N, C-alpha and C positions, 0 to 999 in steps of 0.2 A: 765180325759178328758180335764179339764180346762188347765192343763199344756201343753198338746199337741196342743190345740188351740192357746195358747199364743206363743208357739215356732213357729207354722206355720204362725201366723200373723206377727211375727218378721221377719221371712225369707221372707215373701211377701213384707214387707215394705223395707227391705234391698235390695231386688231384684229390686223394683220399683226405689229406689234411684240410683242404679247402672245403670239402663236403662236410667233414666233421665240424668245422668252425661254423658253417652255415646252419647246420642242424642243431647245434648246441644252443639252447635258449639263453638269453642274457640273464645275469643274476637278478633275482627278484628284489624289488625295492623293499626296504624294511617295512614290516607291517606297522600301521599307524596305531597309536595308543590314544584312546579317548577316555576321559574320566566322566562318569555319569553320577553326579553328586545329588543326593536327596537333600532338599532344603525345606525346613519347616518355616513357611513364609510368615507365620504369626509371630516369630521371634524378631523379625526385621522391620525397620521403618519402611513405609511405602516408597517405592522408587529407588531403593538402595542399590548401589553398585557393589557387588561382592568382589573382593580381592582374593584371587586364587594364586597361591605361590607353590611352585613345584621344585623340589631338589632331586637331582639324580643320585645314583649310588655313589659316584665319585665325590659329589658335593657333600653327601651325608658323612662320608669318611673324613673329609676335610673338616667339617663342623665338629666331629668327635675329636679330631686332633686339636682343633682350636680351643676346645673346652678345657684343655690342659693349661691354657694361658689365662692370665688375669689382665683386666684393663682398669685403668683409673683415669679420672679427669681432673686436671688442675682447676681448682675453683676460681683462681684469679684470671687465668688466661683462657680457660675452656679447652686447652689442648688435651687430647687423649693420648695416653701412653699404654702400649700393650707389652707385657712382660711374659716370656715363655720359659719353661725349664730348658736345660741344656738338651740339644738334639731336636727341639721342636721349633718350627718356624710358623708363625701365624700367616695364614693366607686368607684374604677376603673371599667371600662366597656370595654370588648373586644368583638367586633362584630365577627360573622362568616365571614370569608374572603375567596373569591374564585378568582383566576386569570384565565382569558380566553383569549387565543390568538385570535386576530381579523384578519381574512384573508382579502385579498385585495377586495374580492367581497361580503363579508358577510354583511348583514344589520340587522341581528338578532342573538342574542345569547340565549342559553337555559342554565339556571343555577339551578340545583337541590339544595334545601335548606334543611338542616337536623335539624336546630334549631327552626324552626317555624312550628306550627301546624295549620291546617285549622281553620278559624274563629278568629285567633289572628291578632292583629295589627303588622305590620312589617314596618320598615324603611329601605330603600334601597339607597345606594350611589354607583354610577358607575363613574369611572374616568380613564383617560388614556392620553398618550402623544399626544398633538395636532399635526395637520398636519404640522405646522411650525417647528416641532422638538424641540421646546423650552417650550412652554406653556402647560398647562393642561386643558383638556376639561372634564367637569363633569356634572352630573345631580343627583337629589335627589327626592325621593318620599316616602310618607307614605300611606300605603294601608291596607286593611283587606285581609289576605291571604285566598284563597279558595283551596280546594283540586285540584290536577291536575295542569294544566298550567294556570299561571296568567300573562296575557299580560300587559306589560308596554309600551304603544305606544305613550303616550302623555307627555313624559319627556321634560322639558325645559332645553336644553343644554346650558352651559355657558363656556366660555373660559377665562382663566386668561389673563391679558393684560400687561405682563412683556415685557420689551424691550429685544430682543434677539440679541446677538452679535455673528456673525459667521465669522470665518476666523481669520487671524493674525492681531492684532491691531498696529503693529510696524510702 
């Protein structure tokens, strides 16, 4: 009788574990992060492709560490050399990069981001050809990403101030 009871109890426990596994929902996929960037179209050349670069929290930390290093370029050979203080190792960082064509009437772009999870710090840089067809207009921001749409409406846009020469100089 004892043998039958322990076999029956084992079957019941195994059955309960199977039922619990079936009823437990699978882990939710991480929520998507989308940047909703307000663009002043009058600052950009018509048909410009905007370059959006995004750095994750870990990449931001690496960039801050890299800032302790100095780089120089040999004027004869063009070779670059990076020197860091003791205990610091330079690590290259490549941001996620998305290009978005800016239509003539668009004042907002939506950029889905795959490298950033909700709750993480994110650095965003947006740039494109200025209206004059020569300079670059850009803006940067550091934010905490949330799931869904993340509006970036308060960017401080800046334009380079290079002298642009158009036409033949003869």
